[in-house]
N, C-alpha and C positions, 0 to 999 in steps of 0.2 A: 458843497465841495465840487470843484470842476477839474477836468483834465483837458488841456488844450494841446493838440499835436503841433510841434514846432519844426520837426524835421523827419522826413521819411522819403520813400521813393515815389510817392504820388501826392498830389495836392488838389485842393478844391479850385485853385486858380493858377493860370500860367504865370502870374506875377510873383509866385512864391518859388523859392529855390528848393529843388529836390535832389536827392542823391543817395548814396549808400550810407546808412547809419540811422540813428533814431534819437529823438529828443522830444520830451513833453514837459509841460508846466502844470503843476498842481496848485490850484488856487492862484494867487498872485505871486507867490514867493518861493516855491520849491521847484527847482529845475532838476529833471532826471535825464542824465546824459546830454550830450551836446552836438551830436552829428559829426560829419566828417571834416568840415572846414569852418574857421572862425567867420570868414566873410559871408558864408551861406547862412549861418545861424543869425548873425547880426542883421542881415537883410530881412529874414523872416520875422525877427523880433520887431524890427521897425515897421514892416508892412502890416503886421498884425496888431500894431500899436500896443506892444507890451512895454510896460514901464520898467526899465532896467533897475531903477532905484528901489523897487519893491522886492527884488529877488534877494533873499537872505541866505538861502541854503541851496547847495548843489550836491546831488547824489550821483556818483559815477558808478555804473554797474561793474565795469571791468576795464582793464588797461589795454584797450585796442583803439587805434586811430579813428575808427568810425563812430566811436562813442565819446572820445576825448578831444577830437579835433577842434571843436568850437569853444573850448574852455577859455581861451584868451579873450574872446569877444565878451565874455561875461565878467571875467575877473580883472581885466586890465583897467586900472584907474578906479577900481571900486574896492576899497579896503574893508577888512573884517568880515568877509564872507566865510561861511562854514562850508567846507568841501568834505563830504563823507565818502570814504573809500575803505579799502581792505588792507590789512597788514601785508598781504602778499603782493600789493602793487609795486611797480618798479620804483627805485629811488629817483629815477629821472622824472617821473610824473609827480612824485611827492615834492621834489625840489622845485619843479616848475610852479606848482600850486603856491608854495610858500614864497617863491620869488615874486609872485604877482600880488603878494600882500594878503593872501587868504590863509585860513587855518585848515590844516589837513587833519581830519578826525578819523581814526581807525577804530573799527569795531569787529570783534570776533563773534558776536552774538546779537540777537535782537536788541535794537536800541530805539527808543522813542525820540523823534526829533521835533515833533510838533503835536498838537492835539489831533489824535486820530491818524497820525503819520509815523511809520516806523521803517527802519532799514533792517534787513534780515541779518546783517553782519556777514562775515566771510563764509562762503560755501565753496569748497574746492572742487574744481572740475579739471578738464584737460583740453588742450588745443594743439593739434599736430604733435602729439606725443609728449607735450610739456605741461607741467602743472599750470592751471589757470584759476586765479582767485576771482570770485564774482559775488555780487550781492544783488538783491532785488528790493523794490520799494513796496510797502504794504500800506494800504489805506483802510482804515476801519470806519465803515459807513453803516447807516441803519440796516441796509439790506444784507450786510455781511462784510467779507474782506475782498478788496481788489488788489491783486498782485500784478505789479508791472515789472517786466524783465527786460534786460538789454539783449543778451544772446543766449542765455540759459545753457552755458557750457557745462555746468554740473549735471544737466538733465532737467527738463522742464517739470517732469513728474517728481523728481527729487526735491526741487525747489518748493513746489506747492504742497507736497506732503509734509515737508519740514515746517512750512508756515502753518499748516493745519494742526500739527502737533503743538506748536507754540500758542495757538489761539483755539483751544479745543472746544470752546463754547460758541465759536463763530462759524457760520457757513462760508464756503468759498463762492462768493458772488460772481466775480469776474477775474479773468486772467488775460493780460494784454502785453504785447511786445514781441520780441524775437524769441522763438522757441527752438531754433537751431536744428531743424529737421530736414535741411536741404538734401542731405545725402542718405536719408533713411529710406528703406524699402516701403512699398505701399502697405505691406502687411504690418510693418512696424508702426507706420503712421496711423493706420486704422486702430491698432491696439492702444495707442496713446489717446486718440479721440475717445475710445470707449472708457479708458481710465478716467478722463476728465468727467465723463458722465457719471461714472461710478462714485467719484469723489464729490459729486453734486455741484460742479461748476456750472453756473447758470448762463453766463455770457462770456464770449471770447473775442479777442482782437489780435489774431496771429498775424505777424508782419515781418518785414526785414528778412532775417536769415531763416525764417520758418520754411521758406521754399514754396513754389507755386502749387505743387501737388498736395502738400500738407495744408496750405491755406484753403484750397478747394475742398479738401476732405472735411475740415472744420465747418466751412460755410454750408456744405451739403447737410450736415447733421444739425447745426445750430440755426440755420435759415436766417432770413433778413431781420427778424425781430431780436435775435440774440447774438448776432455777428456784427462786429464793428471793423470797417476797413482802415481806420486810423490814417486818413489823409491829412496832410499838412493844412492847417487852418480850421480843422474840425474841433468842436468842443463838446465834451460829454459832461453834462451836469448831473450830479447825483445828490438828491435831496435827503 
């Protein structure tokens, strides 16, 4: 199993598009989030020689432009894709997915979408005082579970503890993605890092809305062997 970073704010090469948002590919066929713009994602897919025709499933973490902006680049002209979302997503996003010929699949709980690949289903959080439905991607690998988050509006600790309760016999191997800690105090950040350690999380890849202070805090504790910067164009292979 591998995870390839397709969109983020930093890249391994100046030839790749970067910006605000996140997207990654699991194996050849499962896309998680789509970054901020269709043309940016399309450029990176082409530059990284990703075969569009092999993408069969798209998982959208939550209904924000920086995670859904590239959807059209993947869905347009490609029928029968599965797009996994939450019941609480806007009717506008659901209608857009269907108008582009894809199936919109809603889940309220853990759902297997491929061998060793699951969506958490809807977890409610909040954004600017309004309810925010979000889900994460879970990979079951020999080392344990890899949890990939978009922005973690429900709270990154809430997401990973919920995953841990669903897979009680599995270790939390790695947590990657946006942790939404940009506006948290240093004390709050340090408490979350310690919670990760207490939960047994072995590797981390905090990025996007995690914020510079929180990213540095995780990097200090997890060091270079267990910290992943998640630059566009990087691939993490898990055997």
